[in-house]
C-alpha positions in Angstrom: 16.0 44.2 13.7 18.7 42.3 15.6 22.3 41.8 14.3 21.6 38.0 14.0 18.7 38.5 11.7 20.8 41.0 9.6 23.5 38.4 9.3 21.0 35.7 8.3 19.5 38.0 5.6 22.9 38.6 4.2 23.7 34.9 4.2 20.5 34.0 2.4 21.2 36.7 -0.2 24.6 35.1 -0.8 23.1 31.7 -1.1 21.2 32.7 -4.2 24.5 32.8 -6.2 26.1 29.6 -4.7 26.6 26.6 -7.0 24.8 23.3 -6.2 27.8 21.6 -4.5 28.1 24.4 -2.0 24.4 24.3 -1.4 24.6 20.6 -0.5 27.5 21.3 1.9 25.5 24.1 3.6 22.4 21.9 3.9 24.5 19.3 5.7 26.0 22.0 7.9 22.6 23.3 8.8 21.4 19.8 9.7 24.4 19.2 11.9 24.0 22.6 13.5 20.3 21.8 14.3 21.3 18.5 15.9 24.0 20.1 18.0 21.6 22.9 19.1 19.0 20.2 20.1 21.6 18.3 22.0 22.6 21.5 23.9 18.9 22.2 24.5 18.5 18.7 26.1 21.3 19.5 28.5 19.9 22.9 29.3 16.5 21.4 30.0 18.1 18.9 32.3 20.0 21.7 34.1 16.8 23.6 34.5 15.1 20.5 35.9 17.9 20.1 38.5 17.5 23.7 39.6 13.7 23.6 39.9 13.8 20.2 41.7 16.3 21.5 44.2 14.2 24.6 44.8 11.1 22.5 45.2 12.8 20.1 47.7 14.0 23.1 49.8 10.5 24.7 49.7 8.9 21.4 50.9 11.4 21.1 53.7 10.4 24.5 55.1 6.7 23.6 55.1 4.8 21.9 57.8 3.6 18.4 57.0 -0.1 19.4 57.4 0.3 22.5 55.2 -2.3 22.1 52.4 0.0 23.9 49.9 2.4 20.9 50.2 0.0 18.7 48.2 -0.8 21.5 45.6 2.6 22.9 44.9 3.9 21.7 41.4 7.1 19.7 41.7 10.3 20.4 39.9 9.4 18.4 36.8 6.0 20.2 36.4 7.6 23.6 36.8 10.2 22.7 34.2 7.5 21.6 31.8 5.7 24.9 32.3 8.8 27.0 31.6 9.8 25.0 28.5 6.3 25.3 27.2 6.3 29.0 27.6 9.8 29.6 26.1 9.1 27.3 23.2 5.5 28.4 22.8 4.2 24.8 22.6 1.3 22.9 24.3 1.8 21.2 27.6 1.9 17.8 26.0 4.7 18.7 23.6 6.6 20.4 26.5 6.2 17.3 28.7 7.5 15.0 25.9 10.5 17.3 25.4 11.4 17.4 29.1 11.0 13.6 29.4 13.3 13.1 26.4 15.9 15.3 28.0 15.7 13.4 31.3 15.8 10.0 29.7 18.8 10.9 27.5 20.7 12.2 30.5 20.0 9.4 32.8 19.9 6.3 30.5 21.5 7.1 27.1 24.1 9.8 27.6 26.7 8.4 25.1 24.0 8.1 22.4 23.0 11.6 23.2 26.5 12.8 22.4 26.1 11.2 19.0 23.2 13.6 18.5 25.6 16.4 19.3 27.9 15.3 16.5 25.1 15.4 13.9 25.3 11.6 13.2 21.6 11.2 14.2 18.7 13.5 14.4 16.4 14.4 17.3 13.7 12.1 15.9 16.3 9.3 15.7 17.1 9.8 19.4 13.4 9.6 20.4 13.1 6.4 18.4 16.1 4.9 20.3 14.7 6.0 23.7 11.3 4.6 22.9 12.6 1.2 21.7 14.8 0.8 24.7 12.4 2.0 27.4 11.9 -0.3 30.3 13.9 -3.2 28.8 17.0 -3.4 31.0 18.4 -2.7 34.4 21.0 0.1 34.7 24.0 -2.0 33.9 22.5 -3.5 30.8 21.3 0.0 29.7 24.8 1.4 30.1 26.2 -1.5 28.0 23.6 -0.9 25.3 24.3 2.9 25.4 28.0 2.4 24.9 27.7 -0.2 22.1 25.1 1.8 20.3 27.1 5.0 20.5 30.1 3.2 19.1 28.1 1.6 16.3 26.5 4.9 15.3 29.8 6.7 15.4 31.6 4.1 13.3 28.9 3.9 10.6 27.6 6.6 8.2 24.1 7.9 8.9 21.4 5.3 8.2 17.7 5.3 7.4 15.1 4.8 10.2 14.4 1.2 9.1 18.1 0.3 9.4 18.4 2.3 12.7 15.5 0.3 14.2 17.0 -2.9 13.1 20.4 -2.0 14.6 18.9 -1.0 17.9 16.8 -4.2 18.1 19.8 -6.3 17.0 21.9 -4.9 19.9 19.0 -5.4 22.3 18.8 -9.0 21.4 22.5 -9.5 21.8 22.5 -8.0 25.3 19.4 -9.8 26.5 17.8 -12.4 24.2 14.5 -12.2 26.2 14.2 -8.4 25.9 12.5 -8.5 22.5 10.0 -11.1 23.7 9.2 -9.0 26.8 8.7 -5.9 24.7 6.4 -7.7 22.3 4.3 -9.2 25.1 4.0 -5.8 26.7 3.0 -4.2 23.4 0.4 -6.9 22.7 -1.3 -6.0 26.0 -1.8 -2.5 24.6 -3.4 -3.5 21.4 -6.6 -1.6 20.6 -8.9 -0.4 17.8 -10.9 2.8 17.9 -13.4 4.3 15.5 -14.2 8.0 16.2 -15.8 10.8 14.2 -13.2 12.7 12.1 -13.4 16.3 13.4 -11.6 17.6 10.3 -13.8 15.9 7.7 -17.5 16.0 8.4 -19.3 12.8 7.4 -16.2 10.7 7.9 -14.8 8.6 10.7 -11.3 7.9 11.7 -10.1 4.3 12.4 -6.9 4.0 14.6 -5.4 1.3 16.6 -2.4 -0.8 17.5 -1.7 -4.5 16.5 1.1 -6.9 17.1 3.6 -6.5 14.2 3.0 -10.1 13.0 -0.8 -9.6 12.9 -0.5 -6.2 11.4 1.7 -7.6 8.6 -1.0 -10.2 7.7 -3.8 -7.6 7.7 -1.7 -5.1 5.7 -0.7 -7.7 3.1 -4.3 -8.8 2.7 -5.6 -5.2 2.2 -2.9 -4.6 -0.4 -3.7 -7.9 -2.3 -7.4 -6.9 -2.4 -6.6 -3.4 -3.5 -4.5 -4.7 -6.4 -7.1 -7.3 -7.5 -9.4 -4.9 -9.3 -9.1 -3.8 -12.9 -6.4 -1.2 -13.9 -9.3 1.1 -14.9 -10.7 1.3 -11.4 -10.9 5.1 -10.7 -10.0 4.8 -7.0 -6.6 5.5 -5.6 -4.7 2.7 -3.8 -5.5 4.3 -0.4 -9.2 4.4 -1.3 -9.1 0.8 -2.4 -7.5 -0.3 0.9 -10.1 1.6 2.9 -12.9 -0.1 1.0 -11.1 -3.5 1.4 -11.1 -2.9 5.2 -14.9 -2.6 5.1 -15.1 -5.9 3.1 -12.8 -7.6 5.6 -15.0 -6.5 8.5 -18.0 -8.0 6.8 -16.5 -11.3 5.4 -13.3 -11.9 7.3 -10.1 -13.2 5.8 -11.8 -16.0 3.9 -12.1 -16.5 0.1 -15.3 -14.4 0.1 -13.3 -11.3 0.9 -13.4 -9.8 -2.7 -13.2 -6.1 -3.4 -15.7 -5.1 -6.1 -14.3 -3.2 -9.0 -15.7 0.2 -9.9 -14.5 0.7 -13.4 -17.3 1.3 -16.1 -16.8 -2.1 -17.6 -17.2 -4.0 -14.4 -20.1 -1.9 -13.1 -22.2 -2.3 -16.3 -25.5 -4.1 -15.5 -25.6 -7.7 -16.7 -28.6 -7.1 -19.1 -26.9 -4.1 -20.8 -23.8 -6.2 -21.2 -25.7 -8.9 -23.0 -27.4 -6.5 -25.3 -24.2 -4.7 -26.2 -22.5 -5.7 -29.4 -19.2 -7.6 -29.0 -16.2 -5.4 -29.5 -12.6 -5.6 -28.8 -13.2 -3.6 -25.6 -15.8 -5.8 -24.0 -15.4 -9.2 -25.7 -12.8 -10.3 -23.1 -13.7 -8.2 -20.1 -12.4 -10.3 -17.2 -13.7 -8.3 -14.3 -11.8 -8.1 -11.0 -9.3 -10.9 -10.4 -10.1 -13.3 -7.6 -8.2 -12.8 -4.4 -6.4 -15.8 -3.0 -7.0 -16.7 0.6 -3.3 -17.0 1.0 -1.6 -13.9 2.6 1.9 -13.1 1.5 4.4 -11.8 4.1 8.1 -11.9 3.9 10.2 -13.1 6.8 14.0 -13.7 7.1 15.1 -16.1 9.8 17.8 -18.6 10.4 16.8 -22.2 10.0 18.3 -23.0 13.4 15.9 -20.5 14.9 12.9 -21.9 13.0 13.5 -25.4 14.3 14.1 -24.2 17.9 17.8 -24.7 18.1 18.4 -21.1 19.1 16.5 -17.9 19.9 18.0 -15.5 17.4 15.5 -12.9 16.2 14.1 -12.7 12.7 13.2 -9.9 10.4 9.7 -9.1 9.1 9.7 -7.1 5.9 8.3 -3.6 6.5 8.0 -4.1 10.3 11.5 -4.9 11.6 13.2 -7.3 14.0 10.9 -9.7 15.9 11.7 -12.2 18.6 12.0 -15.9 17.8 8.7 -16.9 19.3 6.7 -14.4 17.2 8.6 -15.5 14.1 7.9 -19.2 14.7 4.2 -18.5 15.4 3.9 -16.4 12.2 5.6 -19.1 10.1 3.8 -22.1 11.7 1.7 -22.8 8.6 3.8 -20.8 6.0 5.6 -21.9 2.9 9.4 -21.8 3.6 11.9 -21.0 0.9 15.6 -21.6 1.6 18.1 -18.9 0.5 21.4 -20.2 -0.8 24.0 -17.4 -1.0 26.7 -19.7 -2.2 25.4 -19.9 -5.8 25.0 -16.3 -6.9 25.7 -16.8 -10.7 22.6 -18.7 -11.7 21.0 -16.9 -14.6 23.6 -14.1 -14.7 23.0 -13.6 -18.5 19.3 -13.0 -18.2 17.6 -9.8 -17.0 15.3 -11.1 -14.3 16.9 -12.9 -11.4 15.7 -16.3 -10.3 13.5 -16.5 -7.2 16.4 -17.6 -4.9 18.7 -14.7 -6.0 15.7 -12.3 -5.8 15.0 -13.4 -2.2 18.7 -13.2 -1.3 19.2 -9.6 -2.6 16.0 -8.4 -0.8 16.8 -10.2 2.4 20.3 -8.7 2.4 19.0 -5.2 1.7 16.1 -5.1 4.2 14.7 -2.0 2.6 15.4 0.4 -0.3 19.2 0.9 -0.5 19.0 4.6 -1.4 20.3 6.7 1.5 17.6 7.5 4.0 14.8 5.5 2.3 12.7 3.1 4.4 10.6 1.5 1.7 10.3 -2.3 2.3 12.6 -4.4 0.1 9.8 -6.7 -1.2 7.6 -3.8 -2.4 10.2 -2.3 -4.7 12.4 -3.2 -7.7 15.7 -5.0 -8.0 18.2 -2.7 -9.8 21.3 -3.6 -11.7 24.1 -1.4 -10.4 25.9 -1.8 -13.7 23.4 -1.6 -16.5 22.3 -5.0 -18.0 23.2 -5.2 -21.7 20.1 -6.6 -23.3 21.7 -6.9 -26.8 24.9 -8.6 -25.5 24.0 -10.1 -22.1 27.5 -11.6 -21.6 29.2 -8.2 -21.9 27.3 -5.9 -19.5 26.0 -5.8 -15.9 25.5 -9.5 -15.0 22.4 -10.5 -13.0 24.4 -11.6 -9.9 24.2 -10.7 -6.2 27.2 -8.3 -6.5 25.3 -6.3 -9.1 21.8 -6.3 -7.7 20.1 -4.3 -4.9 16.6 -3.3 -3.9 15.3 0.1 -4.8 11.9 1.6 -4.5 10.3 2.7 -7.7 10.9 6.4 -6.9 14.6 6.0 -6.3 15.0 3.5 -9.1 13.8 6.2 -11.5 16.0 8.8 -9.8 19.1 6.5 -10.4 18.1 5.6 -13.9 17.0 8.9 -15.5 19.1 11.5 -13.6 22.8 12.2 -13.0 22.9 10.1 -9.8 25.4 7.2 -10.0 26.0 4.2 -7.7 28.8 1.8 -7.0 28.5 -1.7 -5.5 31.6 -2.9 -3.7 32.8 -6.5 -3.6 32.1 -6.7 0.1 28.5 -5.4 -0.2 28.9 -1.6 0.3 26.6 0.4 -1.9 27.7 4.0 -2.5 25.5 6.6 -4.2 27.0 9.7 -5.8 24.8 12.8 -6.2 24.9 15.1 -9.3 27.2 17.4 -7.2 29.7 14.6 -6.5 28.8 14.0 -2.9 28.9 10.3 -1.9 26.6 8.5 0.5 26.6 5.0 1.8 23.2 3.5 1.3 23.5 0.3 3.4 25.3 1.3 6.6 23.5 -1.6 8.3 21.8 -4.3 6.4 20.5 -7.9 6.5 24.0 -9.3 6.3 24.7 -7.7 9.7 21.6 -9.4 11.2 22.3 -12.7 9.4 26.0 -13.1 8.6 25.2 -16.2 6.4 23.6 -13.8 3.9 27.0 -12.3 2.9 27.8 -13.0 -0.7 31.0 -15.0 -1.2 33.6 -13.1 -3.3 33.5 -14.0 -6.9 37.3 -14.0 -6.8 37.2 -16.7 -4.3 35.4 -19.2 -6.5 37.4 -22.3 -7.7 39.5 -21.5 -10.8 38.2 -22.8 -14.1 40.2 -24.1 -17.0 39.8 -20.7 -18.7 41.2 -19.0 -15.7 44.2 -21.3 -15.7 44.9 -20.7 -19.4 44.6 -16.9 -18.9 47.0 -17.1 -15.9 49.5 -19.2 -17.9 49.4 -16.7 -20.8 49.9 -13.7 -18.5 52.9 -15.3 -16.8 54.4 -16.1 -20.2 54.0 -12.6 -21.4 55.5 -11.2 -18.1 58.5 -13.4 -18.5 59.0 -12.4 -22.1 58.8 -8.7 -21.1 61.2 -9.1 -18.2 63.7 -10.9 -20.5 63.4 -8.1 -23.1 63.7 -5.4 -20.5 66.9 -6.9 -18.9 68.8 -7.0 -22.2 71.6 -4.4 -22.4 71.1 -1.6 -25.0 70.7 -1.3 -27.9 68.3 -4.3 -27.3 
């Protein structure tokens, strides 16, 4: 056994006795070490590629033009792929993707690659960035994006994949407003739908494909609505209901006839048996599956100026990310529009459930679940009171206002409510979560207010003073003057 393995065994043996706070620190250290090692591996792969390419060029220069081996000899990239596959013991496809990532990082995004070396982003984050920026810019624009993105990532705490995608697309739109549209048009050319036998599950088939984000949002929302329309006693899981709803959609389309039959015992009872059965509390009011509306609900955030065509600022589609202005306008051509007014955040502050305008404001500002690393869409989760709402005395505890509300998915809402996690919501929108070990994480390193500055909540301290405020200020000044007069008297007072 090597010395390295002996040291690792000793370290693992020591870890058994470490307290939780040290364990968290070591997990963070391991994640940063992995990222730094992957960054170094990318540079080593690039170096190997340079060596093999130089060798291949020299070899080709020594051959005659009509030498058959000239056409058959693998080039430097292919030789690098073979060696990386052998040393990492991975298939040729995985090795090719790794080599291409290293070459693209070195040639187009070197500064962002250095952020990987510091542990601010992971390898999967780097691949996401490279994929979303591929083929959009010339070298000068790519260099500008690389520098700005590296600066943003270095200045902000680590963020979830949803926020990272939004940040990358936001910077792309700032550098070239047409880049998002070109990317969307190119992606639409690649749309497809395939149905093939599932080799892992005999008797099943696998459906896979690619759709434009706006179209996918409509289909996804409709499947979810149909899956939720059945009775609560339906024995199928949500995934099974969505699969069955897809079959119904294929047969009926998106019209009002697209109804998912319920499979609970009450709804599947034959009509004759139901008439003969005695009326009981269980079957007297059996409603059956709820009808599905033909209206599809998707949530989009966009500036009004963009919607009416005064500018080309991108919008945000919940669950899918940033879309160009043309795609947003096409999606909302026949939609119901709701205006968000961030200047009146105190309406209904003494009731538990926020009004529709405040609800939309908080979700639009959050973009997704605000728990660190979570990517759950904002409109599919809950709105959480950072300071607990006092139901018995609504005026004395956690008001229902924008400064005290944030979107959390149901999982992280339960984690925050029933465990030792704590959270703090700053006056300027920062949401900090504190783990049971005392470690703190910023949940919204990039949010909807960065995409749409008008969503920033005005400070409650900046509101016009009321008569109560003036009376309190006068009283405080009078008490201060009385204290100063008393304190300035010579002893013995």
